[in-house]
N, C-alpha and C positions, 0 to 999 in steps of 0.2 A: 423548521424548527427541530433540532434532534437533542434529546436530554439522556445523558448516559449516567446511571447511577451506580453505585458498587454496595453491596450488602456489608453491614458492620462488619468488623471482624469476626469471623468465625459463625455469625450469625445466621440462619437458615430464613428468618423473619424478616425478610428485607421490604421495606415501605415500596408501596408501586410507586414508579415513576410518574412525574406529572405530566399529562398530555397537554399540546397546545390546544389554547382556547379556539372555539368555531369561527370566532371573528378574526381569528390572525390566520385562517386557512384561505387559501384561494378557492373560489367557487368556479365553476363551469357552467352554472347557470347564467342565463342571459339577464341582464338587467332590466327594470323597467323604464329607464330612462329610454328615449326615441333615438333611432341611430341616425337621422338623417335632421338636420334643423330646418324649421321652416324659414322662408325667406322674407315673410313680412305677416304683419297682423291679418287676420281672416278679412275678407273682402266683405261688407254687407250686404252688397246687390251684385248680382251678375244678371246679364243679358244677352240671349244670343242675337247673332246678326240675321237679318233676313236677306238672302243671296238670290240673285236670279242670272239668267245665262242669256247672252245675247251674240249672234255671229257678229265676227268681226270685220268678215270680208265678204264679198259677192259670192265667191265660189263656196261658200259655207265650210271651210277647212279649218277655220279658228275660230273656237269658242271662247268667248270672255266671258268670266263667271266675277261678278261685282257685285258688292254688298255696301250697306250703309253703316256706318259706325255705330255701335249700340250706345243708348244713353247711359247706361251703367259704364262710365269710363274710369272710375276711380280703381285704381289697381290693373287695368287692362294692359298685358303685355304684349298681346299679338293674338293671330288667328290661325286655325288650323285648318286646311283645305283637304277633303278628303273624297275619294271616288271609289264607287264600286261598279266594277264590270259585269255586265249578265248576271245580275243578283249575286254575286259572289262575296268576299269579305271586302268590308273597306279598309283602303290603303290610304294612309297618310301619303300625298304628292308634296305636299309644302307647308312651311309653318313661317309666317310671314310677320312683320311687324305691324303693331297695332296702327300705324299712320297709311299703312298700304290696304288699300280698299277694292283690287281687282287681280286676277291672275287669267292667263292665256293657256288653252288646251288647243292642241293641233289632234284634229281627226285621221287617226290612222287605218281607220276600216269602217265601212259603210254597213256591215254587218253587226248585229248585237246592240246592245243599249248602254248607257253608262249613267249612273245617279251621281250626285254632287251634293256635298254639304260642308257648311264653313262653321265652326265653331270659335267661341270666344274663349281665351286663354286668359286667367288672372295671377295675378302675383303670387298668392296664397296655393296656388294650385287646381284652383275650381276650375271646369269648363263648362261652358254653356252651350250645349250642339243647337245648331241651327236647323232651318228647313232642309227637306230633301227633295230633290227635282231632279228629272233627267232627260235625256235626249237620246234617238236614234245614232247608233254608232259608236266606236269606241275610240276614246279619246285619251290622249298622254300628255 
């Protein structure tokens, strides 16, 4: 908003021009409103899956990681499967739907070790991290 005023004819005592109110001025400060919307109401109970690994073949080249569906299934949207090779960082290998209860990994190297964990993911964004277990070798 711009306000232009002219002093009275010949008078040097001009009335100061009114300024725009602060509420009309745009603000650069972020609002207190969250920028992302929650997809659902908070889930009351979450539970981590209990996972295990078993060899799928006699050559011990394929490992099947399986888990039991958590009893706390209200709002469960899926599971996240992570691996950690040689005590490095956890890496998400797959996110699977809630009704998928296993995933296969191929052994790519007999040296080293791989740790596995499976986490439950709920509709409100909560995650319940499951047990950690590992095997000799590197799996992809």
